[in-house]
C-alpha positions as CSV (number, residue, x, y, z in Angstrom):
1,M,232.1,102.2,-178.3
2,D,235.4,102.3,-179.8
3,S,236.1,102.0,-183.6
4,L,237.9,98.8,-185.0
5,P,241.4,99.2,-185.9
6,I,240.6,98.2,-189.3
7,G,238.5,99.8,-192.1
8,V,235.1,98.4,-193.0
9,D,236.4,97.2,-196.5
10,E,239.8,95.9,-195.2
11,R,240.8,92.4,-194.8
12,I,241.1,90.9,-191.1
13,F,243.4,88.0,-192.6
14,T,246.2,88.8,-194.9
15,F,246.8,85.1,-196.0
16,A,245.1,82.6,-198.1
17,K,242.3,80.3,-196.8
18,A,244.5,77.3,-197.4
19,K,247.0,78.6,-194.6
20,P,244.7,77.9,-191.6
21,H,243.5,74.6,-193.0
22,H,247.3,73.6,-193.4
23,E,248.2,74.7,-189.8
24,L,245.3,73.0,-188.2
25,D,246.2,69.8,-190.0
26,R,250.0,70.3,-188.8
27,G,248.8,70.8,-185.4
28,C,246.5,67.8,-185.4
29,K,249.6,65.5,-186.4
30,R,250.9,66.0,-182.9
31,P,250.4,63.1,-180.4
32,H,247.1,62.9,-178.8
33,V,245.6,65.7,-180.7
34,K,242.3,64.8,-182.3
35,R,241.6,65.8,-185.8
36,T,239.3,68.8,-185.7
37,R,237.6,70.6,-188.5
38,F,237.1,74.4,-188.9
39,T,233.1,73.7,-188.6
40,D,234.0,72.1,-185.3
41,L,235.5,75.4,-184.1
42,R,232.6,77.4,-185.3
43,H,230.3,74.9,-183.1
44,S,232.3,75.5,-180.3
45,H,232.3,79.1,-180.8
46,V,228.3,79.3,-180.9
47,L,228.2,76.9,-177.8
48,L,230.4,79.2,-175.9
49,L,228.3,82.2,-176.9
50,I,225.2,80.3,-175.8
51,E,226.8,79.4,-172.5
52,M,227.8,83.0,-172.0
53,G,224.1,83.9,-172.4
54,F,223.9,85.7,-175.6
55,S,220.6,85.6,-177.7
56,A,220.0,83.6,-180.6
57,V,219.6,86.8,-182.6
58,S,223.2,88.2,-181.5
59,I,224.7,85.0,-182.2
60,A,223.1,84.9,-185.6
61,E,224.1,88.0,-186.6
62,R,227.7,87.3,-185.5
63,L,227.7,84.2,-187.7
64,G,225.9,85.6,-190.6
65,Y,222.9,83.4,-190.1
66,E,219.2,84.3,-190.2
67,S,218.0,84.1,-186.6
68,S,215.8,81.0,-187.3
69,D,218.9,79.0,-188.5
70,V,220.6,79.5,-185.2
71,T,217.5,78.6,-183.3
72,F,216.8,75.6,-185.3
73,R,220.4,74.3,-185.4
74,Y,221.2,74.9,-181.8
75,A,217.7,75.0,-179.9
76,H,218.9,72.1,-177.9
77,L,221.7,74.0,-176.5
78,F,219.8,77.2,-175.2
79,P,218.5,77.4,-171.6
80,D,215.0,76.6,-171.0
81,K,213.6,80.0,-171.6
82,Q,210.0,79.0,-171.6
83,G,210.6,77.2,-168.1
84,E,212.3,80.3,-166.9
85,M,209.4,82.4,-167.9
86,V,206.8,80.1,-166.1
87,R,208.8,80.0,-163.0
88,A,209.3,83.7,-162.8
89,L,205.5,84.4,-163.3
90,A,204.7,81.8,-160.7
91,A,207.1,83.6,-158.2
92,T,205.4,86.8,-158.7
93,R,201.8,85.3,-157.9
94,V,200.2,88.7,-158.7
95,E,196.3,88.6,-157.7
96,I,194.4,90.3,-160.6
97,W,191.1,89.6,-159.4
């Protein structure tokens, strides 16, 4: 795996946190652009990762959550894993007796 182009202790963004908020507000003043909050972008990011098939553990690690926090907060968005397991087991129909 390639290393990141920045050091572990280096900042990714070189501007103050007010800058993105200012730019988001400025962009949302354009016609037909709904006001968006950064937390909305975070939720959209999580939804995209879920749709891409990443696990709750991987997503939690990326966001800095405990795994259970992501599971509880976004559980309704994860695929039906229990149902998938039941269907997969039923499809095998292994005779054990």
